[in-house]
C-alpha positions in Angstrom: 36.8 150.7 -36.8 36.4 150.5 -40.5 37.7 147.2 -40.8 35.0 145.3 -38.7 33.1 144.9 -41.9 35.8 143.7 -44.2 36.7 140.2 -44.4 40.4 138.5 -44.5 40.8 137.2 -47.9 42.5 133.9 -48.8 44.5 135.0 -51.6 48.2 135.8 -52.3 49.7 138.7 -54.2 53.2 140.0 -55.1 53.9 143.1 -53.5 56.7 145.4 -55.2 59.7 145.8 -52.8 58.3 143.4 -50.5 57.0 139.7 -50.2 56.1 137.7 -53.2 53.9 135.8 -52.7 51.9 137.4 -49.6 49.2 135.6 -48.2 46.4 138.0 -47.1 44.8 135.6 -44.9 45.8 137.5 -42.1 45.1 140.9 -43.3 41.6 142.6 -43.3 41.1 143.8 -46.7 38.6 146.5 -48.0 38.0 147.5 -51.5 38.1 151.0 -52.6 35.4 151.3 -55.5 35.1 155.2 -55.1 38.9 155.6 -55.9 40.1 155.4 -59.7 43.6 155.1 -58.2 43.4 153.1 -55.0 41.9 149.6 -55.6 42.4 148.0 -52.6 43.9 148.2 -48.8 44.9 145.2 -46.9 46.0 146.0 -43.3 47.7 143.6 -40.7 46.8 145.5 -37.3 49.0 143.4 -35.0 52.2 144.1 -37.4 51.2 147.2 -38.3 51.7 146.3 -42.0 49.8 147.6 -45.0 49.7 146.6 -48.6 48.0 148.8 -50.8 46.9 148.2 -54.4 47.6 151.3 -56.9 46.3 150.4 -60.4 47.4 147.1 -60.7 50.7 147.2 -58.1 50.6 146.2 -54.6 53.0 148.3 -52.3 54.1 148.0 -48.9 53.9 150.0 -46.0 55.5 149.3 -42.5 54.9 150.5 -39.0 51.6 152.1 -40.1 49.0 152.8 -37.3 45.4 152.0 -37.6 44.3 155.6 -37.3 46.0 156.5 -40.7 44.5 153.3 -42.5 41.3 154.4 -41.1 41.8 157.8 -42.4 42.7 156.7 -45.7 39.5 154.7 -45.8 37.3 157.4 -44.5 38.7 160.2 -46.7 36.5 161.9 -49.3 39.4 161.4 -51.8 41.6 158.4 -50.5 43.9 159.4 -53.4 44.5 162.9 -52.0 44.7 161.5 -48.3 47.4 158.7 -49.6 49.5 161.5 -51.4 49.4 164.0 -48.5 50.1 161.4 -45.4 51.5 158.3 -46.7 53.4 158.1 -49.8 56.9 158.8 -50.6 57.6 161.7 -53.2 60.5 161.6 -55.2 63.7 160.8 -52.9 62.1 161.9 -49.9 60.6 158.5 -48.5 57.3 158.8 -46.8 56.4 158.2 -43.0 55.7 154.4 -43.2 58.2 153.6 -46.4 59.5 149.8 -45.7 63.3 151.4 -46.6 63.1 153.1 -43.4 61.4 150.7 -41.2 61.3 146.9 -40.6 59.4 145.0 -42.6 57.4 142.2 -40.8 58.2 138.5 -41.7 55.2 136.3 -43.2 
């Protein structure tokens, strides 16, 4: 599991379309220095909730499984993996879009 090496952060962020502020202390966060698009991924496995920093903005993803998050973090291109497997495309919601899934309470 890729999150074993990462550490929880004691910071808060504002998530677009989601909680603001969101305390990241319950999340396992991973920086993505190889990606120019994805800056950081934070995942709360028990609640199956991910927030991802794209450039300077945090976005929420609900009911996302650990295998998908690990696939994102281990992909040769995190941006390509994100675009193909996670993100919404225009009016079509992605598979983990919080508009279609219950957002956990924090």
